[in-house]
N, C-alpha and C positions, 0 to 999 in steps of 0.2 A: 742388571745393566746389560744392554745389548752391545756386543762387540762391534768393532769397525767392519769386520767381515760381513756382519749382517746388513751393512749399508751398501754392499757392493751391488753392482747392476743386477746380478742374478737374484739377490735377495729382494731388490726393489721390484723385480718382475712379479713378485707375489701380490703386489698392490693391484695388479690388473684384474678386472672382473673376468669371469670365465664365460665362454660362449660368445655368440654373435651379439647378444644384447649388451654384454659387458664391453665389447669392442666399440659398439656404437656409442655407449655412454662416454667411454674414454675419448673418442673422437669428438664428441660434442663439447666436452670440457676443453680440449686442446684448441678447437676452433674458436670457441667462445672467448677464452682468455686471450688468444691471439688477436681477435677483433677488438677487444677492449684496450689492449696495449697499443694497437695501431691507432685507435681513436684518441688516446692520450697524446701520442706523438703528433698526430695530425692537428690536434687542437692547439698545442703550444707552438707548432711550426707556423700556424696561420697568423701568429702575432696579432691577435685581435686587440684593438685599442679600446674596446669597450670595457676591459678589466684593467685596473691600475697595476703598477709594478708590484706593490706589496701584496696585492690580492693574488697575483699569479704565483709569487713565491710561496705564499701561505697554501694555495691550492696544491702546488707541487709537493710541499712537505706533507700535506694532508693525504695525498695519494700514496706516498711512500708508506706512511703509517697505516693507511687503510689496507693496503695489500698485505703487509706483514701481520696486521691484527687479524684479518680474515684467515690468513694461513694458520695462525695460532689457534683461532677458534675451531676451525675444521680439524686441526690436529688433535685437539683435546676432546671435542664433542662428538666427532664422527670418525672413529678409528677405522671403520670399514671403507671410508672414502678418503684415504690418505693421498690418493693421486691429486685430488683437487687442492689439498693443502700444499703439496709439493709444487704444483703449478703456480699457486699464488705466491709462494716464497720466491720462486724464480721471477714472477712478475714484479715483486717488490724490488729486486735487484735491477731489473730493466727500468722501472720507474725512477730509481735513483739516478741512472744515467740520463734519463730524459730531464730530470731536475737540473743536472749539471749543464746540459745543453741549453736549458731555459735561461740559466744565469748568464751563459755566454751571449745569448740573444738579447737579454734585457740590458746588459752592460756593454754590448757591442764588442765582445772579445772576438778573436779570430774565428771565422767560420771553420768548422770541422778541425779544430786545433788538435794536434796529436796529444797535448796535455789533457784534454777532455777524456780521451779514450784511455790514457794511462791512469788517470785518477779513477776512472770507472773500472779499469782492469783490477785494481787492488782488491776491492771487496768481492768481485766476481771470482778471482783466483782463490781467495780465502774461502769463499763458499764452496768452491769445487773441492778444495782439500779437506774441508770439514765434512761435507755431505757425500762426496763421491757420486754426485748426481750428474748424469750425462749432459743435460742442458747447460749446467754451469761450466763444464769442460768446454763445450762448443762456444758458449758466450765468451769465455776467457780467450779462447783461440782467435775468435773473430776480432775482439777488441785489441789484442796484441797486434794483429796484422793491420787493422785500421790505423792504429797509432804509428806503426812503421810506415805505412803508405803515406799518411798525411805529414809525417816528418820528412820523408824524402820528396814528396810532391804535394805541397800545400795547395789548397784550392783557391786561396785569396791572394797568393803571390807566387813568384817563381824563384826557386833556389837553384843557383848554378853550382852544382856539386863538383863537377869535373868527372871524367871517366874513371879515374882511379878510386875515388871515394864511392862512386856509385857501384863500381865493380865489387868493392869490399862489402858494401851493404847487401847487395844481392847474394853474394857468396855466403855471408853470415845467415841470411834468411834461409837459403837452401840448406845449410848445415843444421839450423834449428829444426827445420821441418823434417830433415832426414832423421834426426835424433827422435823426434816425436813419432815418426813412423816406425822406427826400429823398436822402441820400447813398447809400442802397442802391438806390433807384429809378433814379437817374441815374448808376449804375455808378461812383461814387467808390470803393467797394469792394463785392465780391460777398458777399451774405449773404441768401439767400431767407428764412430763418427770422426774421432781424431786420427785414427789410422787412415781413413779415406782422405781427409783433408790434408794431413801431413804428406801423404804420398803425392797428391795432386799438386800442392804448392811447391814441393821439392822440384818437380820437373818444370813447373812454370817459372821458377826462379833460376834454375840452372841452364835451361836451354838458351835464353837470351845471352848468357855469358859466352856462348860458343859462336856468336855472330861476329865475324871479322870486321865488318864495317862499323860496328858499335864499340867493340873492345879489341882493337887490332893487336895490342900488346899481349893479350892473354887468350885470344880465341883458339889458337892452336893447342895449347895445353888443356883448355877446358873441353875442346872437342874430343881429345883423347880420353880425358877423365870421364866425360859423359858416356862415350862409347863403352868404356870399361864397366861403368856402373850399370848401363843398360844390359850388357852381356851377363853380368852377375845376376841381375834381377830376372832375366829370362831363364838362367840356370836354376834359380830358386823356383821359378814357376813350373818348369818342365820336370825337374828331377827331385825337388825337395818338398813337394806338396805344400808350397807356400803361396803367398799372395792370393789367397782365396777371395774372389770377387773383385780383384784389382787387375785382372788380365786385360780387360778392355781398355782401362786407363793406360796401362803400360804400352799397349799396342798403339794407342793414339799418340802418346808422347814420343815413342820411337819413330813413328811415321812423320810427325812434325819435325823431329830432328833431321831425318833424311831429306825432307822437303827443303829445310833451311840450307843444308849442305849442297843440295842440287841447285838451288837458286844462286848460291854463291859461285858455284862452278860456271853456271850459264852467264852470270854477269861478268865474270872474268874472262871466259873463253867462248863468247857467244858466236864467233865465226869459225870455230874449230870443228871439223867433222869428227875427228878422233874423240873429242869429249862426248859427243852424243852417242857414238858407237860404244864407247866405254860404259856409258850409263845404261844403254840397252843390254850390254853383256852383264853388267852388275845386276840388273833386274832379273835376267834369266838365271843367273847364278843364285840369286835369292830364292827363286822358286824351286830350282833343282836341289839346293841345299835343304830347303824345308821338306821336300819329298823324302830325301834320304834320311833326314833326322827323324821324321815321323815313322819311317819303317824301322829305324833302330829303336826308337822308344816303344813302339808297339810290338816288338818282337815277342813279348810275353803273351800275346793273344788277347782274347776278349776279357780274360780275368784281370786285365790291367785296371778295370774299374771305370765307372761313369765319370767320376771327378777328373781322372787323368784324361779321358777323351775330351771333356769340355775344355780343359786347359790347352790341349793340343789344338782344338778348333779355334780357340782365341788367338793362339800364336799364328795359326794358319791365316786367320783374318787379317792380322797385322801384315804378314808377308804379302797377302793378296793385294791389299790396298797400297802398300808401299811400292811394290813392284809395278802396279798399274800406273800410279802417279809418275814414277820415274820413266816408264816405257812411253807413256803418252807425251810427256815433256820432251823426250828424246826424239820421238817420231815427228812431232811438230817442228822442232828445231831443225832436223835434217831436211824435211820437205821445204821449210822456209828458206834454207840456204840456197836452194836451186830455183825456187819460184819467185823469191823476193816479195812475197805477199803472204797473207794468212791463208793456209791451205785448207779451206773449209770443205770443199767437195771431195778432194782426194782423201782427206782424213775421215770423212763420213763413210766413203766407200770401203776404205781399208778396215774401219771399225766394224762395219756390218758384215762384210764378206769374209774377212779373215779372222776376226776376233770373236764375234757374237754368234753367228749362225752355225759354224762347224761344231763347237762344243755343246750347243743346245740341241742340234739335230742328230748328232752321232754319239751314241753311248759307248765310247771307247776312250781309253786314256786315264791318267791319274786325275782324281777329283780336284786336287789342289791346282793343277795346271789348268784344268778346264774352268774352274772358278776364276782364276787370275785372268784368263783370256776374256771371259765375259765382263769382268769388272773393268778391264782395260778398255774394252770396246764401248761400254756404257759411258765411261769418262770421256772418251774421244768424241762420242756422239754429242754429249753435252757441250763440249767446246765448239764443235763444228756447227751446232744448231744456231749459234749466234749469227751465222752468215748464210746458211743454206735456205732454200725455199721451204715455206711452211708445209707444202704438200708432202715433201719428203719426210719431214718430222712427223706429220700425221700418220703416214704409212708406217714409219718405224714404231710409233706408239701402238698401233693396232697389232703389229707383229709381236712386240715384246709382251703385250698383255695376253695374247693368244698363247705364247710360249712360257708364261711365268711359272707353270708347274714343272718345267724342265730344269729350273734353277735349283741346284743341289745344296748350296751353302746358304745358311740362314742369314749370314752377314751380307752376302751378295744380293740375296732376295730383298733385304731392307734397303740396300743401296739402289736396287732397281726401282723399288717403290718410290724412293726419294727422286730418282731420275725422272720418273713419269711426271711427278708434280712440277719439277723444274722445267721440263720440256713443255708442259702445258702452259706454264707461266710465260716462258720465252716466246712461244708461238702466239699466245693471246696478246702480249705486249707489242709484238711486231705488227700484228693485224691492226690494232688500234692506232699505233703510232704512224702507220703508213696511210691512214685515212680510211681503211676498210672498216665497216660498221661505224661510219662517221657520226651516226645520229646519237651516240653516247657522248655525254660530256666527260671531259678528262677525269674529273674527280669521282666519277661513277665507275670507272674501269676497274680499279684495284678492289674496291668493295664488292663489286659484282663477281670478280674472279674468286675472291676468298669465300664468298657465299657459296659459289659452285663447289669449291674445295670442301667446304663443310658438309654440304649435302652429299657429295660423292663419297666422302669417307664415312659419313653416317650410314649410307646405304651399304657400303662394303662391310662395315662392322656388324650390321644386322644380319647380312647374308653369311658372314663368317661365323656368327654366333650359333647358327642352326645346328651344327653337329653336337653342341653341348646342351641343347635344350632337352634332350631325352633323359637327362639325369647324370650323365657322365661329367666328371670334374675336369676342369681345364688343366693343362699341363703345369707342372711346378715352375716357379719363377726362374730357376736356374737352368732349365732345359734349353738346349740350343742345337743348331745344325740340323742333321737329318732326324734327330729324335723329336724335333718340333714340327708337327704337321703344318701344311701350308695354310690351313684354316686358322691355326693359332698365330702364325706369322702375320697373316692378314689382320687378325684381331689387334695385335700390338701396334702394328704400323698404322692402321686406320684410326685407332684410338689416339695415337700421338698426333698425327697430322690433322685429325678432326679437331682435337682440342687446340692445337696450334692455330688453325685457321680461325676458329671461334675467338681465340685470344687476340689475334691480330685485328679482327673486326671490332673489338672493343675500343680501339683508338683510331678508327678510320672515318668516323662520322662527326668530327668536331664542328663541321660546318652546319650540321643539322642537329641541334641539341636534343630535341625530343627523341629522335632516332638514336642518338648516342646514349641517352639515359636508358632507353628501352633495351638496346643491345647489351649494355653493361649489366642491367638487372637480369636479363635472360641468361647471360653467361654465368653469373654468380649462382642463380637458382639451378641451372642445368648442371653446372660443375659440382655443386654441393650434393645434388641428387645422385650424380654419377659416383661420387665418393662413397655415399652411403650404400648404394647398390653394389659397388665393387667390394666393399667391406663385408656386406651381408653375404655375398656369393663367394667370398674367400678368393677373389681374383687379385692376387698380390701385385702383379705387374701393373694392372690398370689402377689399382689403389695408390701405389707409389707415384704413378704418373699424374693422377688427379691431384694428389697433395702438392706435387711440384708446381702445377699450374695454379692451384689455389693460392699458394703463398706468393708466387710470381705476380698474380693479379693484385694481391693485397699490397705488395711492394710497389708495383707500377703505378697504382692509383695515386701515390704520393707525388709523382712527377707529372701526372696528367693534369692539364690546365683548364679543361672544359668545365670542371666543377670545383668550387672553392673548397679549400682544406677545412674550413670551419664547418661547412655543410656536410662534407664527407665524414668529419669527425663525429657529428651527431648521429648520422646514419649508421656508422660502424659501431658506435656505443650501443645503440638500440639493438642492432643485430647481435652483438656480442652478449648482451644481457639475455636476449631471447634464446641464444644457443645454450648458455649456461643454465638458464631456467628450465629449458626442455630436458637437458641432460640430467639435471638434478631431480626433476619430477619423475622422469623415467626411472632413474636410479632409486628414488624413494619408493616408487610403486613396486619395484622388484623386491624390496626388503634388503636387509643386511646379508648379502650372499658372499661378499668378498672376504678374504682373509684379514684378520685384525692385526695387520702389520703396522707398527707405529709410523707416523709420518716423520719426515726429516726434522721438522721443527721440534717435536716433542722429544726426539732422541738426543739431539744436540742443542738443547735449549740454552745451556750455560755458555756455549760458544757463539751461538747465533745472536743472542740478545746484545752482547757487547759490539758485535759487528754491525748490527742495525743502528745502535747508538753512534758508532763511528761515522756511518753514512749521514745521519742527521747532523752530526757535528760538522762534517765537511761542507754540507750544503749551507748550514748556518754561517760558518766561518767565511766561505766565499762571498756570500751576500753581504755580511758585515764589513768585510774588507773593501768591497767595491763601494758601499755606502760611505765608508770613512774617507775613501779617496775623493768621492764626489764632494764631501763636505769640507775637506781640508786640502785644497789644491787651488792652483791658479788657472783661470779660464783663459785660453788662448785661441786665436783665430788663425786657421791655416788654409792655404790655397790648395785645391785638389782637382782631379779629373777622374770620373767614375765609369764602371761597367756593371752588368746585372746577371748573376746566376742564382741557383737554389742550393742551400746547404743540405747535407745528408740528413740531419735531424732538426735543424733550427729554422728552416723555412727560407723565404726570399731574403736576399741581402744585396747590397751594392758594394763592389770592391772599389776602394778608394785609393787613388794614387796621389801622393803628396809631392809638392814641389821641393820640400825640404828633404825628400828621400834620396836626392842626388847631390849631396854636398861635395865640394872639392876637398877631398881628404888625401893627403900624401901618404896613405897607408895601404898595405896589401892585406886586407882582412880576409880571413877564412870564413866560409859559410857559418852563420849563427854566432860569429864572434861579436862581442859587445863593445860599443863605443857610445859616448854621450856628447851631444852637441849643444851649444848655447844658442838660444833663439831670442830675438829682440823684436819689438813691434815697430813697424814703419809708420809713416804719416797716415796711412790708410787703415791702421789698426791690425794689419796682417803680420803675423810673426814670421821672421825669416832667419836663415842661418847667418851668424855674425862672423864666421871664420874661426871661432874658438871651439875647441873640442877637448874632451878628456878621454884618454886611452890608457888602460891599465893603471888607473889611479892618478895620472899626471896630465896636466893641461899642456897644450902645445906652446903656450906662452904665458907670461904673467897675466893673471886674471883675477879680478875682484867683481863679484856680482853686483849689478845695479838693481834698483827697485823693480823695474818692469821685466827684466830678463828671466828666462827659465832655462833649466838644464833638462833635456829630454833624452831618454835612453833608447837607443836603436841597436839593431843587430844586422849584420851584413847578410845579404842574400847572394853574395858572390858578384854583385854588380853595384847595387845601391844599398839603402838601409830600409829596414822594416821596423815598425814601432809597436805592433800589436793592436793597432787601431785602424787596420785596413778594411774592416768589415762593418757596415752599417745595416742593421736588420730593419726590415720594413714590412708593413702589412702586405699580404699576398696581392700580387698584381699591380703594385704601384711603382715598380722599379723603372719602367720606361718613362713615365712622366717625370720622376725625380731626376733621371739622367739628363734630361733636357734643361733642367732649371738650376740645379745646385752647382755652386762654384766654391763654397767654403765649408770647412768643418770647424766646429767648436769643440775643443778638447780640454779636459782637465789634466793638469800636470802637477804632480806632487814634488816635494822638495828632493826626494831621492831619485827623481827622473822617471818614475812610473807614470803612465798616461792612460786616460780613459776617455773614449769618444762619447760625447754627450748628444750632439745633434748635427745635422747638415742644413745648409741654408743657401739661398740665392745670393744674399748680401751679407 
């Protein structure tokens, strides 16, 4: 028997094939399974009416069984290819969630209900505890946060929580994510993805609590708390060799916090000279303090180590950008106090003459100070470019490109690269919007600009690749600052902006479908080829970047309206099967070279099989419960008014607002508190509120039910009532037409007050 320790991430890494070929096979399996799962989601979200309700339920259950069966087969028959079995096991859990979403769609339950994600979370969490497989950890984490998000902010109605409850909920989320980060950071259990996600979500949940305009009662205390936590994290970063790989995130979070505090000061004291002077002084003290701190930390000399130098550079990048933002904001505020208008030209001249040219042309002074000055100047030029003449911007672009090798900081170099793109965009937009180059149609401007961006960055990438063609390997992924040559900085920046430009182009041609399809196909082909090339050449940075855009493209296509979900589903299924087949054939041709480590399914068979049975039972129970309600309930007609969005997993739907949702109740109901109201039909057959309700088991007056009356259960949203029938799922693209015609909903109401939406109609 294999111990639990053998199922740790380190043991599972033995599953991977060795060498480049093995990595290509692994990538092929991952991309193929991802495409197939996306095809399943797209198909059911399309709400194709060509398949009956029972057929869709049977297909959903069949897919769950198919994924788990294939996982079992590969686990038993091909022990050297355990990776594929593990991916299919994960795919089975995902298909279970898709099945739950399908039931919500078929029976018109709330779109993106938090209950859907909570029910899905249960087996995902059990899978993660049983297998200790990282994808299950990540899936459980995402499902928990989706449940929390849609509990607080439902997509089909608005809950009025009040600031105190919302504060408590965000604080609890911050605490949960802090706990996740701490147990992974200090090796209670190993999960690099959860470490990253927990750290990120902690800051995203805690920083909003420091905003005084949103949480005035608690902002002061939370500001002090966040400042203390950030200081402790920087201490861990600089002195305790902790937070490996998270220094950039910490810097971004701390910078965001300072921006929020600066914005609050400006909003409160916008006409005070002293505030702006104090902010300038604070920015200067930040830079000076960083210089002194680095001298203190580096007093041991070069033997301090490469890791320490990289951490110090990350901290310096934070100081640089934070001080630059504060300084530019203060300068703009000071000048505006005396000019009473936006100081575009003075700001531009100050930026170029005082902040940018001296540190780039004179090789004297501390590197941190010089980098901060350059960054401040670039930011000021970006702001000023909105108003100054395009010729000045063009001249500045020529100058900064000519002097780019003089920029010493890798972070500032990347910011300069971004600034060039933004300045080109601002200049081009101003030229076209003022009538210059008038022969272009408006909808051609943005695509033409991003096409130029793509070609420009492709050219830069090819030129920057030349130093590595002779056989030298590219720098390691963690290298930064002066240790990273300008050619490598150009490689990474041009790769990112080139892929971003190409990605943007995939949704700019909706007015010309043939061009749209062509651009999307070219992007997918080019991006996949880029991924394979980067993996083959061991270019870690470009490979991770390519994966990011590959999955972003796959997710974005769900919301892109130019091509129907059903057709996209078929295309993705074919591509997914092709990827898996190619990977398998390549794998088979190489022979059994991987270590014969058992797959997750075979190791934990006795625990996984009951869990699979539980999932099938849940799906079957939910379907049977809804069918019973349809068969044993009263059909009522309700008046409504609709709007039209798209669900995260369930496709297009109409949000229905019922007239009975605003009854005159002499109660102060808390959000989600339950109450039942009595409805009776009028002469037109429409059911309306009778004035009778039941709250906490008691009616508001003596009541005896008549033959046509029904008792329906609602929950408070803080203003009115919601009944769980606010979402009506429709075939893709039919929402606008229905919005103009429907006036009534037909709802099945059971004796216990439960309700199920059947259909909507004009009459």
